[in-house]
C-alpha positions as CSV (number, residue, x, y, z in Angstrom):
1,M,-74.1,128.0,-336.1
2,T,-70.8,130.0,-336.3
3,Q,-69.5,126.5,-338.0
4,I,-72.5,126.0,-340.4
5,I,-71.6,129.5,-341.7
6,L,-67.8,129.3,-341.8
7,N,-68.2,125.9,-343.6
8,S,-70.2,127.6,-346.4
9,A,-67.9,130.0,-346.5
10,V,-64.7,127.6,-346.8
11,A,-67.1,125.5,-349.6
12,I,-67.5,129.6,-351.8
13,L,-64.0,130.5,-351.5
14,V,-62.8,126.9,-353.1
15,A,-65.8,127.0,-355.7
16,V,-64.5,130.5,-356.7
17,A,-60.9,129.4,-356.3
18,F,-62.3,126.6,-359.4
19,A,-63.8,128.5,-360.8
20,T,-60.8,131.1,-361.5
21,T,-58.3,128.4,-362.2
22,T,-60.9,126.4,-364.8
23,A,-61.9,130.1,-366.7
24,A,-57.4,130.9,-366.7
25,A,-57.2,127.3,-368.3
26,L,-59.5,127.9,-370.7
27,R,-58.2,131.7,-372.0
28,G,-54.9,130.2,-372.0
29,E,-55.6,127.7,-374.0
30,N,-54.7,128.8,-377.6
31,R,-51.2,129.9,-375.8
32,A,-48.7,128.2,-376.8
33,M,-46.5,126.5,-374.4
34,Q,-43.2,128.7,-373.7
35,K,-39.9,126.4,-373.4
36,V,-37.9,127.2,-370.6
37,P,-34.5,126.4,-370.3
38,V,-32.7,124.3,-367.6
39,R,-29.9,123.6,-367.1
40,A,-28.6,120.1,-365.4
41,K,-25.4,119.2,-363.8
42,A,-23.4,115.6,-364.7
43,R,-23.9,113.7,-361.7
44,R,-21.3,112.0,-361.0
45,H,-20.9,108.8,-359.8
46,P,-18.4,108.0,-357.1
47,K,-15.4,105.4,-357.3
48,G,-16.5,102.4,-355.2
């Protein structure tokens, strides 16, 4: 009985997380993507 309740609680939490993520994605759909500057170090090829 306890396992059924725990499984139900986990299923509800997963559903709430999914709904929250979906709502956030739909609300932010019109928002422009922000460009983030990334610095990449030049790769040095070892002499072999």
